[in-house]
C-alpha positions in Angstrom: 17.5 -14.0 -30.9 13.5 -13.0 -31.6 13.8 -11.1 -34.7 13.2 -7.2 -32.7 15.4 -5.1 -31.5 15.3 -2.1 -28.8 15.5 1.4 -30.3 14.8 5.6 -29.1 14.1 8.5 -30.6 17.8 9.9 -31.8 19.3 6.2 -30.1 19.5 3.3 -32.5 16.7 4.6 -34.5 18.8 5.8 -37.9 17.9 2.0 -39.9 14.0 2.7 -39.6 12.7 2.1 -42.5 15.6 1.3 -45.1 16.5 -2.3 -45.5 20.1 -3.8 -44.1 22.2 -4.0 -46.5 24.0 -7.7 -46.5 26.4 -8.9 -48.2 26.0 -10.2 -51.6 29.0 -11.3 -53.9 28.6 -10.5 -57.7 30.2 -13.0 -60.2 33.9 -12.4 -60.9 34.6 -10.0 -58.3 36.6 -10.5 -55.2 36.1 -9.5 -51.6 38.2 -9.4 -48.9 36.0 -9.7 -45.2 36.8 -10.5 -41.5 34.8 -11.9 -39.3 33.4 -9.6 -36.2 31.1 -11.1 -34.1 33.1 -12.7 -31.7 32.4 -14.0 -28.1 32.6 -10.6 -25.7 31.3 -8.3 -28.6 28.3 -7.6 -26.9 30.7 -6.1 -23.5 33.0 -4.1 -26.6 35.9 -6.7 -26.1 35.8 -9.6 -28.9 37.7 -11.9 -28.1 39.6 -12.6 -31.2 41.5 -15.5 -29.9 38.4 -17.6 -28.8 37.8 -21.1 -30.6 35.1 -19.4 -32.9 33.4 -16.8 -34.3 29.9 -16.2 -33.1 26.8 -17.5 -35.9 23.4 -17.9 -35.8 21.2 -20.0 -38.2 17.7 -20.9 -38.9 15.3 -23.2 -41.2 13.8 -20.9 -43.6 11.1 -21.5 -46.5 11.0 -20.2 -49.9 7.6 -19.5 -51.7 7.8 -17.2 -55.5 5.8 -14.0 -54.7 6.8 -13.6 -51.4 10.2 -14.6 -50.8 11.8 -15.8 -47.7 10.6 -16.7 -44.1 11.3 -19.0 -40.9 10.0 -21.8 -40.9 7.3 -21.8 -38.0 6.3 -25.3 -38.0 4.2 -27.8 -40.7 1.9 -25.1 -41.6 4.3 -23.1 -42.4 5.7 -25.9 -44.9 2.5 -26.0 -46.6 2.7 -22.8 -48.3 6.0 -22.7 -49.2 7.6 -24.3 -53.1 9.8 -26.9 -50.6 11.2 -28.0 -47.9 13.1 -25.6 -45.3 16.9 -25.1 -45.6 19.1 -24.6 -42.8 20.7 -21.0 -43.4 23.7 -19.8 -41.5 24.9 -15.6 -40.8 26.9 -14.1 -39.1 28.9 -10.3 -39.1 31.6 -9.6 -41.9 33.8 -6.3 -42.3 33.9 -5.9 -46.1 37.2 -4.0 -46.9 38.3 -2.2 -49.6 40.1 -3.8 -52.3 41.5 -2.8 -55.9 40.3 -4.7 -59.4 42.5 -8.1 -58.5 40.7 -8.4 -55.0 43.9 -7.3 -52.7 43.6 -4.4 -50.3 43.1 -1.0 -50.6 45.5 0.5 -48.5 44.0 4.2 -49.4 41.0 2.8 -48.4 41.6 0.9 -45.6 43.4 4.2 -44.3 40.5 6.4 -44.7 38.0 3.8 -42.9 35.8 2.9 -45.9 34.9 -0.8 -44.4 31.3 -1.4 -44.3 30.0 -4.5 -41.7 26.9 -6.1 -42.4 25.6 -9.4 -42.3 26.4 -12.7 -44.1 24.0 -14.8 -45.3 24.9 -19.1 -46.0 24.5 -22.0 -46.3 25.8 -24.8 -44.3 28.1 -26.5 -47.0 29.7 -22.9 -47.6 30.0 -22.7 -43.3 31.5 -26.3 -43.6 34.0 -24.4 -46.0 34.7 -21.6 -43.8 35.3 -24.4 -40.8 38.3 -26.0 -42.4 39.2 -22.3 -43.6 39.2 -21.5 -39.8 41.2 -25.0 -38.7 44.3 -24.0 -40.4 44.3 -19.8 -40.0 42.3 -18.8 -37.5 40.0 -16.3 -38.8 40.7 -14.0 -36.0 44.2 -13.0 -37.5 42.9 -14.1 -40.9 40.8 -12.9 -43.4 38.9 -14.3 -46.1 38.9 -13.3 -49.6 36.1 -14.6 -51.5 36.0 -15.1 -55.4 32.4 -15.6 -56.4 31.9 -17.7 -59.4 27.9 -17.7 -59.6 26.5 -14.5 -58.1 22.4 -16.5 -58.6 23.5 -19.4 -55.7 26.6 -17.1 -54.2 28.8 -19.6 -55.0 32.4 -18.4 -53.6 36.1 -19.4 -53.8 37.3 -19.0 -50.5 40.9 -18.6 -49.7 42.3 -17.0 -46.3 45.0 -14.1 -46.2 46.8 -12.1 -43.5 44.9 -9.9 -41.7 45.3 -5.9 -42.6 44.8 -5.3 -38.9 48.4 -6.4 -38.0 
């Protein structure tokens, strides 16, 4: 994936000039998410029974005042404030919930949900993998309980999918 997207006038150019909103949990908040990037998605027929949802990853570096950038070799590492770290991304659906993290049925039936990227650490990826082994994420959602906004520390619990 090169980071480039194809578009044309009035065809897929809605995001031009706007920053993509990604999922970032807030401390003390509960969220309910579904994984939406599955094999077959490119053909419009996601296979929710596939062995795994799709993920993409890269090593990235950080520089104060600049932010994150991709580790493209030793010259980039020299510019950074420390070594590169592997980051993982996928696409999720953020479902509407009430203050207790329960599915908001009215919001659900009205279609008030958001599809967005979720960038996570390797540790979080491995934690999600353990959940998936016991409760396949094609049939279950994750309830995310954030304990630290700055470092995106979250507790993950599986829940039955509202799509059933």
